[in-house]
SEFIZA-3560 file (N, C-alpha, C; in Angstrom, 3 decimals):
REM SEFIZA-3560
<numar><xx>78.384</xx><yy>-44.562</yy><zz>-188.873</zz><atom>N</atom></numar>
<numar><xx>79.584</xx><yy>-44.942</yy><zz>-189.585</zz><atom>CA</atom></numar>
<numar><xx>80.373</xx><yy>-43.668</yy><zz>-189.885</zz><atom>C</atom></numar>
<numar><xx>81.641</xx><yy>-43.721</yy><zz>-189.588</zz><atom>N</atom></numar>
<numar><xx>82.547</xx><yy>-42.606</yy><zz>-189.850</zz><atom>CA</atom></numar>
<numar><xx>83.469</xx><yy>-42.967</yy><zz>-191.004</zz><atom>C</atom></numar>
<numar><xx>83.856</xx><yy>-41.962</yy><zz>-191.778</zz><atom>N</atom></numar>
<numar><xx>84.770</xx><yy>-42.152</yy><zz>-192.901</zz><atom>CA</atom></numar>
<numar><xx>86.003</xx><yy>-41.294</yy><zz>-192.667</zz><atom>C</atom></numar>
<numar><xx>87.161</xx><yy>-41.942</yy><zz>-192.727</zz><atom>N</atom></numar>
<numar><xx>88.427</xx><yy>-41.225</yy><zz>-192.609</zz><atom>CA</atom></numar>
<numar><xx>88.831</xx><yy>-40.794</yy><zz>-194.012</zz><atom>C</atom></numar>
<numar><xx>88.857</xx><yy>-39.484</yy><zz>-194.225</zz><atom>N</atom></numar>
<numar><xx>89.157</xx><yy>-38.921</yy><zz>-195.538</zz><atom>CA</atom></numar>
<numar><xx>90.664</xx><yy>-38.948</yy><zz>-195.814</zz><atom>C</atom></numar>
<numar><xx>91.045</xx><yy>-38.705</yy><zz>-197.064</zz><atom>N</atom></numar>
<numar><xx>92.459</xx><yy>-38.683</yy><zz>-197.457</zz><atom>CA</atom></numar>
<numar><xx>93.263</xx><yy>-37.716</yy><zz>-196.598</zz><atom>C</atom></numar>
<numar><xx>92.662</xx><yy>-36.617</yy><zz>-196.230</zz><atom>N</atom></numar>
<numar><xx>93.338</xx><yy>-35.586</yy><zz>-195.442</zz><atom>CA</atom></numar>
<numar><xx>93.500</xx><yy>-35.986</yy><zz>-193.971</zz><atom>C</atom></numar>
<numar><xx>92.842</xx><yy>-37.075</yy><zz>-193.567</zz><atom>N</atom></numar>
<numar><xx>92.862</xx><yy>-37.500</yy><zz>-192.173</zz><atom>CA</atom></numar>
<numar><xx>91.641</xx><yy>-37.027</yy><zz>-191.395</zz><atom>C</atom></numar>
<numar><xx>90.878</xx><yy>-36.112</yy><zz>-191.990</zz><atom>N</atom></numar>
<numar><xx>89.641</xx><yy>-35.610</yy><zz>-191.368</zz><atom>CA</atom></numar>
<numar><xx>88.624</xx><yy>-36.750</yy><zz>-191.294</zz><atom>C</atom></numar>
<numar><xx>87.814</xx><yy>-36.750</yy><zz>-190.272</zz><atom>N</atom></numar>
<numar><xx>86.791</xx><yy>-37.784</yy><zz>-190.096</zz><atom>CA</atom></numar>
<numar><xx>85.415</xx><yy>-37.152</yy><zz>-190.292</zz><atom>C</atom></numar>
<numar><xx>84.619</xx><yy>-37.790</yy><zz>-191.151</zz><atom>N</atom></numar>
<numar><xx>83.262</xx><yy>-37.309</yy><zz>-191.445</zz><atom>CA</atom></numar>
<numar><xx>82.274</xx><yy>-38.447</yy><zz>-191.253</zz><atom>C</atom></numar>
<numar><xx>81.010</xx><yy>-38.095</yy><zz>-191.096</zz><atom>N</atom></numar>
<numar><xx>79.944</xx><yy>-39.087</yy><zz>-191.099</zz><atom>CA</atom></numar>
<numar><xx>79.777</xx><yy>-39.622</yy><zz>-192.519</zz><atom>C</atom></numar>
<numar><xx>79.466</xx><yy>-40.919</yy><zz>-192.625</zz><atom>N</atom></numar>
<numar><xx>79.146</xx><yy>-41.498</yy><zz>-193.928</zz><atom>CA</atom></numar>
<numar><xx>77.904</xx><yy>-40.792</yy><zz>-194.451</zz><atom>C</atom></numar>
<numar><xx>77.963</xx><yy>-40.343</yy><zz>-195.684</zz><atom>N</atom></numar>
<numar><xx>76.854</xx><yy>-39.598</yy><zz>-196.279</zz><atom>CA</atom></numar>
<numar><xx>76.403</xx><yy>-40.324</yy><zz>-197.545</zz><atom>C</atom></numar>
<numar><xx>75.312</xx><yy>-41.067</yy><zz>-197.417</zz><atom>N</atom></numar>
<numar><xx>74.775</xx><yy>-41.840</yy><zz>-198.540</zz><atom>CA</atom></numar>
<numar><xx>74.417</xx><yy>-40.931</yy><zz>-199.711</zz><atom>C</atom></numar>
<numar><xx>73.913</xx><yy>-39.742</yy><zz>-199.415</zz><atom>N</atom></numar>
<numar><xx>73.533</xx><yy>-38.797</yy><zz>-200.462</zz><atom>CA</atom></numar>
<numar><xx>74.763</xx><yy>-38.324</yy><zz>-201.245</zz><atom>C</atom></numar>
<numar><xx>75.838</xx><yy>-38.042</yy><zz>-200.535</zz><atom>N</atom></numar>
<numar><xx>77.075</xx><yy>-37.601</yy><zz>-201.182</zz><atom>CA</atom></numar>
<numar><xx>77.635</xx><yy>-38.704</yy><zz>-202.088</zz><atom>C</atom></numar>
<numar><xx>77.600</xx><yy>-39.944</yy><zz>-201.606</zz><atom>N</atom></numar>
<numar><xx>78.044</xx><yy>-41.083</yy><zz>-202.403</zz><atom>CA</atom></numar>
<numar><xx>77.165</xx><yy>-41.233</yy><zz>-203.646</zz><atom>C</atom></numar>
<numar><xx>75.861</xx><yy>-41.103</yy><zz>-203.468</zz><atom>N</atom></numar>
<numar><xx>74.935</xx><yy>-41.193</yy><zz>-204.593</zz><atom>CA</atom></numar>
<numar><xx>75.184</xx><yy>-40.122</yy><zz>-205.632</zz><atom>C</atom></numar>
<numar><xx>75.503</xx><yy>-38.916</yy><zz>-205.187</zz><atom>N</atom></numar>
<numar><xx>75.804</xx><yy>-37.823</yy><zz>-206.114</zz><atom>CA</atom></numar>
<numar><xx>77.063</xx><yy>-38.125</yy><zz>-206.915</zz><atom>C</atom></numar>
<numar><xx>78.076</xx><yy>-38.678</yy><zz>-206.268</zz><atom>N</atom></numar>
<numar><xx>79.307</xx><yy>-39.048</yy><zz>-206.971</zz><atom>CA</atom></numar>
<numar><xx>79.032</xx><yy>-40.115</yy><zz>-208.024</zz><atom>C</atom></numar>
<numar><xx>78.223</xx><yy>-41.095</yy><zz>-207.673</zz><atom>N</atom></numar>
<numar><xx>77.876</xx><yy>-42.158</yy><zz>-208.618</zz><atom>CA</atom></numar>
<numar><xx>77.067</xx><yy>-41.581</yy><zz>-209.777</zz><atom>C</atom></numar>
<numar><xx>76.117</xx><yy>-40.701</yy><zz>-209.478</zz><atom>N</atom></numar>
<numar><xx>75.309</xx><yy>-40.074</yy><zz>-210.521</zz><atom>CA</atom></numar>
<numar><xx>76.178</xx><yy>-39.248</yy><zz>-211.470</zz><atom>C</atom></numar>
<numar><xx>77.099</xx><yy>-38.467</yy><zz>-210.939</zz><atom>N</atom></numar>
<numar><xx>77.983</xx><yy>-37.658</yy><zz>-211.786</zz><atom>CA</atom></numar>
<numar><xx>78.838</xx><yy>-38.538</yy><zz>-212.689</zz><atom>C</atom></numar>
<numar><xx>79.343</xx><yy>-39.634</yy><zz>-212.155</zz><atom>N</atom></numar>
<numar><xx>80.122</xx><yy>-40.561</yy><zz>-212.969</zz><atom>CA</atom></numar>
<numar><xx>79.241</xx><yy>-41.198</yy><zz>-214.042</zz><atom>C</atom></numar>
<numar><xx>77.992</xx><yy>-41.515</yy><zz>-213.697</zz><atom>N</atom></numar>
<numar><xx>77.057</xx><yy>-42.100</yy><zz>-214.662</zz><atom>CA</atom></numar>
<numar><xx>76.777</xx><yy>-41.127</yy><zz>-215.804</zz><atom>C</atom></numar>
<numar><xx>76.617</xx><yy>-39.863</yy><zz>-215.475</zz><atom>N</atom></numar>
<numar><xx>76.390</xx><yy>-38.859</yy><zz>-216.520</zz><atom>CA</atom></numar>
<numar><xx>77.590</xx><yy>-38.771</yy><zz>-217.448</zz><atom>C</atom></numar>
<numar><xx>78.800</xx><yy>-38.786</yy><zz>-216.890</zz><atom>N</atom></numar>
<numar><xx>80.016</xx><yy>-38.746</yy><zz>-217.701</zz><atom>CA</atom></numar>
<numar><xx>80.150</xx><yy>-40.003</yy><zz>-218.564</zz><atom>C</atom></numar>
<numar><xx>79.727</xx><yy>-41.150</yy><zz>-218.019</zz><atom>N</atom></numar>
<numar><xx>79.817</xx><yy>-42.425</yy><zz>-218.742</zz><atom>CA</atom></numar>
<numar><xx>78.623</xx><yy>-42.637</yy><zz>-219.678</zz><atom>C</atom></numar>
<numar><xx>77.695</xx><yy>-41.677</yy><zz>-219.667</zz><atom>N</atom></numar>
<numar><xx>76.467</xx><yy>-41.786</yy><zz>-220.466</zz><atom>CA</atom></numar>
<numar><xx>75.715</xx><yy>-43.088</yy><zz>-220.145</zz><atom>C</atom></numar>
<numar><xx>75.654</xx><yy>-43.365</yy><zz>-218.845</zz><atom>N</atom></numar>
<numar><xx>74.946</xx><yy>-44.537</yy><zz>-218.330</zz><atom>CA</atom></numar>
<numar><xx>73.677</xx><yy>-44.054</yy><zz>-217.641</zz><atom>C</atom></numar>
<numar><xx>72.553</xx><yy>-44.604</yy><zz>-218.058</zz><atom>N</atom></numar>
<numar><xx>71.284</xx><yy>-44.215</yy><zz>-217.455</zz><atom>CA</atom></numar>
<numar><xx>71.074</xx><yy>-44.945</yy><zz>-216.137</zz><atom>C</atom></numar>
<numar><xx>70.890</xx><yy>-44.180</yy><zz>-215.092</zz><atom>N</atom></numar>
<numar><xx>70.565</xx><yy>-44.726</yy><zz>-213.778</zz><atom>CA</atom></numar>
<numar><xx>69.321</xx><yy>-44.032</yy><zz>-213.269</zz><atom>C</atom></numar>
<numar><xx>68.440</xx><yy>-44.805</yy><zz>-212.668</zz><atom>N</atom></numar>
<numar><xx>67.277</xx><yy>-44.210</yy><zz>-212.023</zz><atom>CA</atom></numar>
<numar><xx>67.666</xx><yy>-43.882</yy><zz>-210.582</zz><atom>C</atom></numar>
<numar><xx>66.841</xx><yy>-43.111</yy><zz>-209.917</zz><atom>N</atom></numar>
<numar><xx>67.080</xx><yy>-42.835</yy><zz>-208.510</zz><atom>CA</atom></numar>
<numar><xx>67.023</xx><yy>-44.136</yy><zz>-207.718</zz><atom>C</atom></numar>
<numar><xx>66.164</xx><yy>-45.050</yy><zz>-208.150</zz><atom>N</atom></numar>
<numar><xx>66.089</xx><yy>-46.365</yy><zz>-207.504</zz><atom>CA</atom></numar>
<numar><xx>67.393</xx><yy>-47.137</yy><zz>-207.635</zz><atom>C</atom></numar>
<numar><xx>68.020</xx><yy>-47.074</yy><zz>-208.827</zz><atom>N</atom></numar>
<numar><xx>69.320</xx><yy>-47.722</yy><zz>-209.022</zz><atom>CA</atom></numar>
<numar><xx>70.352</xx><yy>-47.154</yy><zz>-208.047</zz><atom>C</atom></numar>
<numar><xx>70.390</xx><yy>-45.836</yy><zz>-207.970</zz><atom>N</atom></numar>
<numar><xx>71.357</xx><yy>-45.175</yy><zz>-207.086</zz><atom>CA</atom></numar>
<numar><xx>71.095</xx><yy>-45.552</yy><zz>-205.633</zz><atom>C</atom></numar>
<numar><xx>69.837</xx><yy>-45.551</yy><zz>-205.234</zz><atom>N</atom></numar>
<numar><xx>69.489</xx><yy>-45.933</yy><zz>-203.862</zz><atom>CA</atom></numar>
<numar><xx>69.918</xx><yy>-47.367</yy><zz>-203.555</zz><atom>C</atom></numar>
<numar><xx>69.668</xx><yy>-48.280</yy><zz>-204.496</zz><atom>N</atom></numar>
<numar><xx>70.045</xx><yy>-49.680</yy><zz>-204.296</zz><atom>CA</atom></numar>
<numar><xx>71.560</xx><yy>-49.835</yy><zz>-204.183</zz><atom>C</atom></numar>
<numar><xx>72.293</xx><yy>-49.140</yy><zz>-205.044</zz><atom>N</atom></numar>
<numar><xx>73.755</xx><yy>-49.222</yy><zz>-205.031</zz><atom>CA</atom></numar>
<numar><xx>74.298</xx><yy>-48.677</yy><zz>-203.717</zz><atom>C</atom></numar>
<numar><xx>73.839</xx><yy>-47.499</yy><zz>-203.312</zz><atom>N</atom></numar>
<numar><xx>74.375</xx><yy>-46.898</yy><zz>-202.086</zz><atom>CA</atom></numar>
<numar><xx>73.992</xx><yy>-47.706</yy><zz>-200.849</zz><atom>C</atom></numar>
<numar><xx>72.801</xx><yy>-48.274</yy><zz>-200.846</zz><atom>N</atom></numar>
<numar><xx>72.394</xx><yy>-49.110</yy><zz>-199.705</zz><atom>CA</atom></numar>
<numar><xx>73.247</xx><yy>-50.375</yy><zz>-199.629</zz><atom>C</atom></numar>
<numar><xx>73.542</xx><yy>-50.969</yy><zz>-200.781</zz><atom>N</atom></numar>
<numar><xx>74.391</xx><yy>-52.163</yy><zz>-200.785</zz><atom>CA</atom></numar>
<numar><xx>75.805</xx><yy>-51.822</yy><zz>-200.314</zz><atom>C</atom></numar>
<numar><xx>76.320</xx><yy>-50.685</yy><zz>-200.746</zz><atom>N</atom></numar>
<numar><xx>77.647</xx><yy>-50.255</yy><zz>-200.303</zz><atom>CA</atom></numar>
<numar><xx>77.649</xx><yy>-50.085</yy><zz>-198.790</zz><atom>C</atom></numar>
<numar><xx>76.651</xx><yy>-49.409</yy><zz>-198.265</zz><atom>N</atom></numar>
<numar><xx>76.571</xx><yy>-49.181</yy><zz>-196.820</zz><atom>CA</atom></numar>
<numar><xx>76.461</xx><yy>-50.508</yy><zz>-196.062</zz><atom>C</atom></numar>
<numar><xx>75.638</xx><yy>-51.402</yy><zz>-196.550</zz><atom>N</atom></numar>
<numar><xx>75.459</xx><yy>-52.705</yy><zz>-195.899</zz><atom>CA</atom></numar>
<numar><xx>76.769</xx><yy>-53.485</yy><zz>-195.883</zz><atom>C</atom></numar>
<numar><xx>77.466</xx><yy>-53.487</yy><zz>-197.011</zz><atom>N</atom></numar>
<numar><xx>78.721</xx><yy>-54.236</yy><zz>-197.101</zz><atom>CA</atom></numar>
<numar><xx>79.814</xx><yy>-53.616</yy><zz>-196.236</zz><atom>C</atom></numar>
<numar><xx>79.892</xx><yy>-52.314</yy><zz>-196.215</zz><atom>N</atom></numar>
<numar><xx>80.938</xx><yy>-51.658</yy><zz>-195.418</zz><atom>CA</atom></numar>
<numar><xx>80.689</xx><yy>-51.887</yy><zz>-193.928</zz><atom>C</atom></numar>
<numar><xx>79.410</xx><yy>-51.951</yy><zz>-193.527</zz><atom>N</atom></numar>
<numar><xx>79.081</xx><yy>-52.228</yy><zz>-192.129</zz><atom>CA</atom></numar>
<numar><xx>79.493</xx><yy>-53.654</yy><zz>-191.738</zz><atom>C</atom></numar>
<numar><xx>79.465</xx><yy>-54.595</yy><zz>-192.703</zz><atom>N</atom></numar>
<numar><xx>79.899</xx><yy>-55.962</yy><zz>-192.435</zz><atom>CA</atom></numar>
<numar><xx>81.414</xx><yy>-56.013</yy><zz>-192.213</zz><atom>C</atom></numar>
<numar><xx>82.138</xx><yy>-55.175</yy><zz>-192.952</zz><atom>N</atom></numar>
<numar><xx>83.604</xx><yy>-55.166</yy><zz>-192.886</zz><atom>CA</atom></numar>
<numar><xx>84.094</xx><yy>-54.358</yy><zz>-191.690</zz><atom>C</atom></numar>
<numar><xx>83.537</xx><yy>-53.177</yy><zz>-191.536</zz><atom>N</atom></numar>
<numar><xx>83.955</xx><yy>-52.241</yy><zz>-190.487</zz><atom>CA</atom></numar>
<numar><xx>82.715</xx><yy>-51.781</yy><zz>-189.742</zz><atom>C</atom></numar>
<numar><xx>82.736</xx><yy>-51.860</yy><zz>-188.453</zz><atom>N</atom></numar>
<numar><xx>81.569</xx><yy>-51.496</yy><zz>-187.669</zz><atom>CA</atom></numar>
<numar><xx>81.451</xx><yy>-49.997</yy><zz>-187.429</zz><atom>C</atom></numar>
<numar><xx>82.546</xx><yy>-49.360</yy><zz>-187.086</zz><atom>N</atom></numar>
<numar><xx>82.501</xx><yy>-47.958</yy><zz>-186.674</zz><atom>CA</atom></numar>
<numar><xx>83.088</xx><yy>-46.988</yy><zz>-187.712</zz><atom>C</atom></numar>
<numar><xx>84.276</xx><yy>-47.336</yy><zz>-188.240</zz><atom>N</atom></numar>
<numar><xx>84.999</xx><yy>-46.430</yy><zz>-189.146</zz><atom>CA</atom></numar>
<numar><xx>85.511</xx><yy>-47.177</yy><zz>-190.354</zz><atom>C</atom></numar>
<numar><xx>85.618</xx><yy>-46.472</yy><zz>-191.459</zz><atom>N</atom></numar>
<numar><xx>86.246</xx><yy>-46.979</yy><zz>-192.668</zz><atom>CA</atom></numar>
<numar><xx>87.041</xx><yy>-45.840</yy><zz>-193.282</zz><atom>C</atom></numar>
<numar><xx>87.851</xx><yy>-46.161</yy><zz>-194.246</zz><atom>N</atom></numar>
<numar><xx>88.604</xx><yy>-45.114</yy><zz>-194.940</zz><atom>CA</atom></numar>
<numar><xx>87.919</xx><yy>-44.794</yy><zz>-196.264</zz><atom>C</atom></numar>
<numar><xx>88.189</xx><yy>-43.630</yy><zz>-196.781</zz><atom>N</atom></numar>
<numar><xx>87.642</xx><yy>-43.263</yy><zz>-198.084</zz><atom>CA</atom></numar>
<numar><xx>88.187</xx><yy>-44.198</yy><zz>-199.166</zz><atom>C</atom></numar>
<numar><xx>89.403</xx><yy>-44.714</yy><zz>-198.975</zz><atom>N</atom></numar>
<numar><xx>89.989</xx><yy>-45.656</yy><zz>-199.931</zz><atom>CA</atom></numar>
<numar><xx>89.218</xx><yy>-46.967</yy><zz>-199.965</zz><atom>C</atom></numar>
<numar><xx>88.864</xx><yy>-47.467</yy><zz>-198.791</zz><atom>N</atom></numar>
<numar><xx>88.095</xx><yy>-48.705</yy><zz>-198.712</zz><atom>CA</atom></numar>
<numar><xx>86.705</xx><yy>-48.508</yy><zz>-199.317</zz><atom>C</atom></numar>
<numar><xx>86.092</xx><yy>-47.394</yy><zz>-199.040</zz><atom>N</atom></numar>
<numar><xx>84.778</xx><yy>-47.066</yy><zz>-199.585</zz><atom>CA</atom></numar>
<numar><xx>84.840</xx><yy>-46.974</yy><zz>-201.112</zz><atom>C</atom></numar>
<numar><xx>85.888</xx><yy>-46.352</yy><zz>-201.614</zz><atom>N</atom></numar>
<numar><xx>86.119</xx><yy>-46.215</yy><zz>-203.055</zz><atom>CA</atom></numar>
<numar><xx>86.218</xx><yy>-47.600</yy><zz>-203.710</zz><atom>C</atom></numar>
<numar><xx>87.055</xx><yy>-48.468</yy><zz>-203.152</zz><atom>N</atom></numar>
<numar><xx>87.253</xx><yy>-49.803</yy><zz>-203.717</zz><atom>CA</atom></numar>
<numar><xx>85.967</xx><yy>-50.618</yy><zz>-203.678</zz><atom>C</atom></numar>
<numar><xx>85.238</xx><yy>-50.534</yy><zz>-202.578</zz><atom>N</atom></numar>
<numar><xx>83.989</xx><yy>-51.271</yy><zz>-202.450</zz><atom>CA</atom></numar>
<numar><xx>82.954</xx><yy>-50.764</yy><zz>-203.453</zz><atom>C</atom></numar>
<numar><xx>82.910</xx><yy>-49.461</yy><zz>-203.661</zz><atom>N</atom></numar>
<numar><xx>81.974</xx><yy>-48.884</yy><zz>-204.629</zz><atom>CA</atom></numar>
<numar><xx>82.246</xx><yy>-49.432</yy><zz>-206.024</zz><atom>C</atom></numar>
<numar><xx>83.501</xx><yy>-49.467</yy><zz>-206.419</zz><atom>N</atom></numar>
<numar><xx>83.858</xx><yy>-49.992</yy><zz>-207.744</zz><atom>CA</atom></numar>
<numar><xx>83.472</xx><yy>-51.464</yy><zz>-207.854</zz><atom>C</atom></numar>
<numar><xx>83.755</xx><yy>-52.238</yy><zz>-206.822</zz><atom>N</atom></numar>
<numar><xx>83.416</xx><yy>-53.668</yy><zz>-206.830</zz><atom>CA</atom></numar>
<numar><xx>81.906</xx><yy>-53.872</yy><zz>-206.967</zz><atom>C</atom></numar>
<numar><xx>81.135</xx><yy>-53.135</yy><zz>-206.214</zz><atom>N</atom></numar>
<numar><xx>79.674</xx><yy>-53.290</yy><zz>-206.265</zz><atom>CA</atom></numar>
<numar><xx>79.117</xx><yy>-52.838</yy><zz>-207.611</zz><atom>C</atom></numar>
<numar><xx>79.639</xx><yy>-51.751</yy><zz>-208.163</zz><atom>N</atom></numar>
<numar><xx>79.192</xx><yy>-51.316</yy><zz>-209.486</zz><atom>CA</atom></numar>
<numar><xx>79.456</xx><yy>-52.411</yy><zz>-210.521</zz><atom>C</atom></numar>
<numar><xx>80.634</xx><yy>-53.013</yy><zz>-210.477</zz><atom>N</atom></numar>
<numar><xx>80.953</xx><yy>-54.105</yy><zz>-211.409</zz><atom>CA</atom></numar>
<numar><xx>80.034</xx><yy>-55.292</yy><zz>-211.191</zz><atom>C</atom></numar>
<numar><xx>79.818</xx><yy>-55.659</yy><zz>-209.920</zz><atom>N</atom></numar>
<numar><xx>78.963</xx><yy>-56.811</yy><zz>-209.607</zz><atom>CA</atom></numar>
<numar><xx>77.524</xx><yy>-56.608</yy><zz>-210.055</zz><atom>C</atom></numar>
<numar><xx>77.074</xx><yy>-55.351</yy><zz>-210.093</zz><atom>N</atom></numar>
<numar><xx>75.704</xx><yy>-55.068</yy><zz>-210.519</zz><atom>CA</atom></numar>
<numar><xx>75.609</xx><yy>-54.850</yy><zz>-212.033</zz><atom>C</atom></numar>
<numar><xx>76.709</xx><yy>-55.091</yy><zz>-212.741</zz><atom>N</atom></numar>
<numar><xx>76.692</xx><yy>-55.006</yy><zz>-214.203</zz><atom>CA</atom></numar>
<numar><xx>77.009</xx><yy>-53.638</yy><zz>-214.773</zz><atom>C</atom></numar>
<numar><xx>77.511</xx><yy>-52.738</yy><zz>-213.960</zz><atom>N</atom></numar>
<numar><xx>77.842</xx><yy>-51.385</yy><zz>-214.407</zz><atom>CA</atom></numar>
<numar><xx>79.358</xx><yy>-51.235</yy><zz>-214.569</zz><atom>C</atom></numar>
<numar><xx>79.967</xx><yy>-52.075</yy><zz>-215.432</zz><atom>N</atom></numar>
<numar><xx>81.429</xx><yy>-52.065</yy><zz>-215.586</zz><atom>CA</atom></numar>
<numar><xx>81.939</xx><yy>-50.744</yy><zz>-216.145</zz><atom>C</atom></numar>
<numar><xx>81.248</xx><yy>-50.194</yy><zz>-217.141</zz><atom>N</atom></numar>
<numar><xx>81.681</xx><yy>-48.905</yy><zz>-217.700</zz><atom>CA</atom></numar>
<numar><xx>81.537</xx><yy>-47.794</yy><zz>-216.670</zz><atom>C</atom></numar>
<numar><xx>80.486</xx><yy>-47.862</yy><zz>-215.887</zz><atom>N</atom></numar>
<numar><xx>80.283</xx><yy>-46.870</yy><zz>-214.831</zz><atom>CA</atom></numar>
<numar><xx>81.365</xx><yy>-47.005</yy><zz>-213.760</zz><atom>C</atom></numar>
<numar><xx>81.744</xx><yy>-48.227</yy><zz>-213.422</zz><atom>N</atom></numar>
<numar><xx>82.808</xx><yy>-48.441</yy><zz>-212.430</zz><atom>CA</atom></numar>
<numar><xx>84.109</xx><yy>-47.806</yy><zz>-212.908</zz><atom>C</atom></numar>
<numar><xx>84.401</xx><yy>-47.969</yy><zz>-214.180</zz><atom>N</atom></numar>
<numar><xx>85.619</xx><yy>-47.376</yy><zz>-214.757</zz><atom>CA</atom></numar>
<numar><xx>85.549</xx><yy>-45.849</yy><zz>-214.703</zz><atom>C</atom></numar>
<numar><xx>84.407</xx><yy>-45.292</yy><zz>-215.051</zz><atom>N</atom></numar>
<numar><xx>84.235</xx><yy>-43.831</yy><zz>-215.024</zz><atom>CA</atom></numar>
<numar><xx>84.267</xx><yy>-43.315</yy><zz>-213.587</zz><atom>C</atom></numar>
<numar><xx>83.667</xx><yy>-44.055</yy><zz>-212.670</zz><atom>N</atom></numar>
<numar><xx>83.676</xx><yy>-43.669</yy><zz>-211.259</zz><atom>CA</atom></numar>
<numar><xx>85.108</xx><yy>-43.598</yy><zz>-210.747</zz><atom>C</atom></numar>
<numar><xx>85.911</xx><yy>-44.569</yy><zz>-211.116</zz><atom>N</atom></numar>
<numar><xx>87.312</xx><yy>-44.580</yy><zz>-210.685</zz><atom>CA</atom></numar>
<numar><xx>88.019</xx><yy>-43.343</yy><zz>-211.208</zz><atom>C</atom></numar>
<numar><xx>87.780</xx><yy>-43.020</yy><zz>-212.451</zz><atom>N</atom></numar>
<numar><xx>88.398</xx><yy>-41.834</yy><zz>-213.056</zz><atom>CA</atom></numar>
<numar><xx>87.850</xx><yy>-40.557</yy><zz>-212.439</zz><atom>C</atom></numar>
<numar><xx>86.547</xx><yy>-40.509</yy><zz>-212.243</zz><atom>N</atom></numar>
<numar><xx>85.889</xx><yy>-39.327</yy><zz>-211.682</zz><atom>CA</atom></numar>
<numar><xx>86.373</xx><yy>-39.056</yy><zz>-210.259</zz><atom>C</atom></numar>
<numar><xx>86.434</xx><yy>-40.110</yy><zz>-209.457</zz><atom>N</atom></numar>
<numar><xx>86.814</xx><yy>-39.956</yy><zz>-208.053</zz><atom>CA</atom></numar>
<numar><xx>88.281</xx><yy>-39.561</yy><zz>-207.897</zz><atom>C</atom></numar>
<numar><xx>89.124</xx><yy>-40.066</yy><zz>-208.750</zz><atom>N</atom></numar>
<numar><xx>90.549</xx><yy>-39.732</yy><zz>-208.678</zz><atom>CA</atom></numar>
<numar><xx>90.781</xx><yy>-38.279</yy><zz>-209.086</zz><atom>C</atom></numar>
<numar><xx>90.009</xx><yy>-37.822</yy><zz>-210.059</zz><atom>N</atom></numar>
<numar><xx>90.197</xx><yy>-36.464</yy><zz>-210.575</zz><atom>CA</atom></numar>
<numar><xx>89.445</xx><yy>-35.391</yy><zz>-209.816</zz><atom>C</atom></numar>
<numar><xx>88.591</xx><yy>-35.800</yy><zz>-208.867</zz><atom>N</atom></numar>
<numar><xx>87.814</xx><yy>-34.766</yy><zz>-208.137</zz><atom>CA</atom></numar>
<numar><xx>88.321</xx><yy>-34.567</yy><zz>-206.751</zz><atom>C</atom></numar>
//
């Protein structure tokens, strides 16, 4: 899976990088997540994005899907912090 970044650069999807972003947002939101939680969230994001797009996706689509999945898993405050964290980083 390839991700088209805001700059137009294309990178490989990096589950670890996504997990780090979610973890950093969780720390800012003072939300406790285990490594298992992060693994489950990132795996669900990857699975869902593969259903939508087979080869490539945009960082915007990945961002929106991440927020949706965080909300669906009951992490509404984390989703809000993730949105803020991702926009500011």
